[in-house]
PAKOLMAR-696999 format. One record per residue (C-alpha): residue number from 1; x, y, z. Coordinates in pm, whole numbers. Example, Ala and Ser with C-alpha at 12.3 -4.5 7.8 and 13.67 -1.06 7.14 Angstrom:
BEGIN
- n,x,y,z
- 1,1230,-450,780
- 2,1367,-106,714
This chain:
BEGIN
- n,x,y,z
- 1,-1479,243,-2389
- 2,-1786,181,-2184
- 3,-1763,246,-1828
- 4,-2004,85,-1528
- 5,-2246,375,-1451
- 6,-2375,246,-1158
- 7,-2194,369,-740
- 8,-1859,151,-781
- 9,-1864,-216,-614
- 10,-1597,-365,-413
- 11,-1459,-532,-683
- 12,-1429,-907,-707
- 13,-1075,-966,-600
- 14,-1046,-756,-360
- 15,-817,-935,-168
- 16,-439,-1041,-297
- 17,-162,-1209,-136
- 18,162,-1007,-108
- 19,523,-1128,-52
- 20,558,-1451,183
- 21,291,-1381,461
- 22,148,-1056,351
- 23,-183,-955,200
- 24,-396,-651,57
- 25,-753,-629,140
- 26,-1014,-354,-5
- 27,-1255,-379,222
- 28,-1509,-56,196
- 29,-1530,202,-86
- 30,-1717,503,-74
- 31,-1768,658,-407
- 32,-1719,611,-800
- 33,-1611,835,-1100
- 34,-1935,991,-1136
- 35,-1937,1114,-729
- 36,-1548,1284,-872
- 37,-1815,1475,-1183
- 38,-2081,1583,-906
- 39,-1775,1687,-692
- 40,-1627,1937,-974
- 41,-1965,2019,-1123
- 42,-2090,2182,-753
- 43,-1910,2478,-782
- 44,-2169,2525,-1065
- 45,-2473,2409,-908
- 46,-2529,2134,-1106
- 47,-2503,1757,-1172
- 48,-2469,1489,-1374
- 49,-2656,1138,-1323
- 50,-2427,861,-1520
- 51,-2112,936,-1700
- 52,-2059,1025,-2060
- 53,-1840,1181,-2276
- 54,-1805,1529,-2163
- 55,-1753,1359,-1757
- 56,-1426,1145,-1905
- 57,-1296,1494,-2021
- 58,-1352,1687,-1697
- 59,-1232,1401,-1512
- 60,-906,1383,-1721
- 61,-901,1803,-1742
- 62,-906,1764,-1288
- 63,-629,1528,-1336
- 64,-403,1680,-1562
- 65,-447,2071,-1429
- 66,-432,1886,-1056
- 67,-724,2003,-915
- 68,-760,1754,-686
- 69,-1056,1836,-437
- 70,-1343,1657,-586
- 71,-1092,1313,-564
- 72,-1117,1374,-197
- 73,-1523,1260,-190
- 74,-1437,869,-300
- 75,-1257,706,17
- 76,-1118,350,34
- 77,-1060,120,368
- 78,-820,-121,325
- 79,-665,-386,599
- 80,-317,-442,561
- 81,-34,-703,637
- 82,298,-628,548
- 83,668,-618,735
- 84,715,-341,1012
- 85,965,-158,787
- 86,759,-166,482
- 87,438,-19,734
- 88,702,331,850
- 89,789,360,463
- 90,349,332,411
- 91,235,569,685
- 92,498,898,571
- 93,169,929,378
- 94,-8,1132,630
- 95,-324,1197,391
- 96,-472,842,535
- 97,-584,746,810
- 98,-431,434,1014
- 99,-540,155,1280
- 100,-226,-79,1390
- 101,-257,-423,1560
- 102,-64,-309,1898
- 103,154,-598,2083
- 104,47,-390,2370
- 105,-236,-557,2395
- 106,-199,-827,2164
- 107,9,-1157,2140
- 108,-8,-1331,1844
- 109,25,-1731,1839
- 110,265,-1730,1583
- 111,446,-1401,1400
- 112,552,-1407,1066
- 113,829,-1265,984
- 114,966,-1154,635
- 115,1223,-1299,427
- 116,1304,-1194,96
- 117,1275,-1469,-230
- 118,1617,-1593,-307
- 119,1643,-1386,-687
- 120,1543,-1068,-450
- 121,1835,-1081,-243
- 122,2026,-719,-352
- 123,2274,-515,-318
- 124,2340,-127,-321
- 125,2501,13,-615
- 126,2590,414,-669
- 127,2619,738,-519
- 128,2297,827,-307
- 129,2073,979,-469
- 130,2080,730,-754
- 131,2104,404,-680
- 132,2096,109,-862
- 133,1880,-251,-698
- 134,2132,-551,-862
- 135,2047,-974,-738
- 136,2365,-1084,-606
- 137,2525,-1353,-776
- 138,2718,-1482,-582
- 139,2534,-1802,-422
- 140,2765,-1825,-97
- 141,2682,-1451,-46
- 142,2291,-1555,-52
- 143,2363,-1841,192
- 144,2495,-1671,494
- 145,2217,-1384,400
- 146,1997,-1655,475
- 147,2166,-1832,785
- 148,2184,-1486,959
- 149,1851,-1360,917
- 150,1714,-1664,984
- 151,1887,-1667,1307
- 152,1834,-1307,1451
- 153,1472,-1456,1371
- 154,1502,-1733,1609
- 155,1655,-1588,1872
- 156,1451,-1311,1890
- 157,1105,-1515,1887
- 158,1308,-1682,2162
- 159,1375,-1417,2370
- 160,1049,-1258,2324
- 161,797,-1611,2432
- 162,1101,-1644,2727
- 163,990,-1258,2801
- 164,649,-1257,2845
- 165,684,-1639,3016
- 166,848,-1537,3314
- 167,608,-1167,3333
- 168,794,-902,3170
- 169,490,-644,3015
- 170,418,-707,2629
- 171,501,-344,2566
- 172,820,-399,2689
- 173,868,-767,2595
- 174,793,-671,2261
- 175,1103,-476,2178
- 176,1316,-698,2076
- 177,1175,-815,1710
- 178,1309,-697,1443
- 179,1111,-506,1169
- 180,1109,-770,911
- 181,761,-905,1161
- 182,471,-853,996
- 183,207,-650,1120
- 184,-186,-525,1084
- 185,-350,-270,991
- 186,-676,-33,876
- 187,-591,239,616
- 188,-850,508,546
- 189,-741,700,239
- 190,-944,962,-11
- 191,-888,895,-438
- 192,-671,1164,-401
- 193,-409,1013,-153
- 194,-461,663,-293
- 195,-311,812,-645
- 196,-20,1006,-466
- 197,96,640,-343
- 198,97,453,-646
- 199,294,772,-807
- 200,621,722,-569
- 201,556,363,-422
- 202,450,177,-785
- 203,740,310,-973
- 204,1083,202,-1066
- 205,1301,378,-769
- 206,1021,263,-492
- 207,1156,-35,-257
- 208,1050,-330,-414
- 209,897,-486,-103
- 210,631,-173,-92
- 211,637,-170,-454
- 212,466,-531,-469
- 213,148,-337,-224
- 214,97,-41,-466
- 215,117,-274,-776
- 216,-224,-436,-570
- 217,-357,-132,-456
- 218,-352,10,-785
- 219,-536,-245,-944
- 220,-772,-216,-756
- 221,-806,103,-787
- 222,-812,84,-1141
- 223,-1086,-169,-1118
- 224,-1376,96,-838
- 225,-1209,406,-1025
- 226,-1134,275,-1414
- 227,-1206,676,-1570
- 228,-1034,828,-1314
- 229,-727,573,-1335
- 230,-693,632,-1717
- 231,-686,1004,-1647
- 232,-395,927,-1408
- 233,-216,684,-1676
- 234,-276,976,-1934
- 235,-116,1245,-1745
- 236,190,1077,-1685
- 237,103,894,-1333
- 238,178,1204,-1157
- 239,69,1302,-778
- 240,-251,1579,-778
């Protein structure tokens, strides 16, 4: 396989639309597969000028044996728009940095709310720790679902705007809004933590909504650090 031996750059496309109103955008990136190699080789006071087969072998060795710190020297910066309930799952990944839009200070001109696709109205089946999720087949139940969540969004939006209009502070007017509301945040994360995020969130037991974001993020990781991504795949997609 041939690899680009230059410093990795932001790939094209670097922007992916997710769900109904969300997106993932890679806005900055520092590092490359070669930086991983040289971060490991500094232990021996040596370095490589370009990727060769020995470098590929070294990256595979690092991932396989969970020697993870060399991956911390490559850093990704994303801009994300996601529903708040997805964002709260995301922020459990604490080895990274977040700055989020604050409705304590900002009132959006229009608030977007997540509405699942018709085929993604699902039910939870099984015992705790062993759930599976299956599409609900009954069209009546789906219509009940849509009717109710749309009414909640309509009422919450109306009340929020009314409270702002009569002079209630944004920081307490916002508490009427549901967690399906979209928010925006900047996420800065090193490649080690990114691999761990992908390992946990782009797999079959992850919640569908956050998995859609993880799929896009993995694609960007694959484009910017192809050798490291291939090693991650070969090692069984495990955290490092």
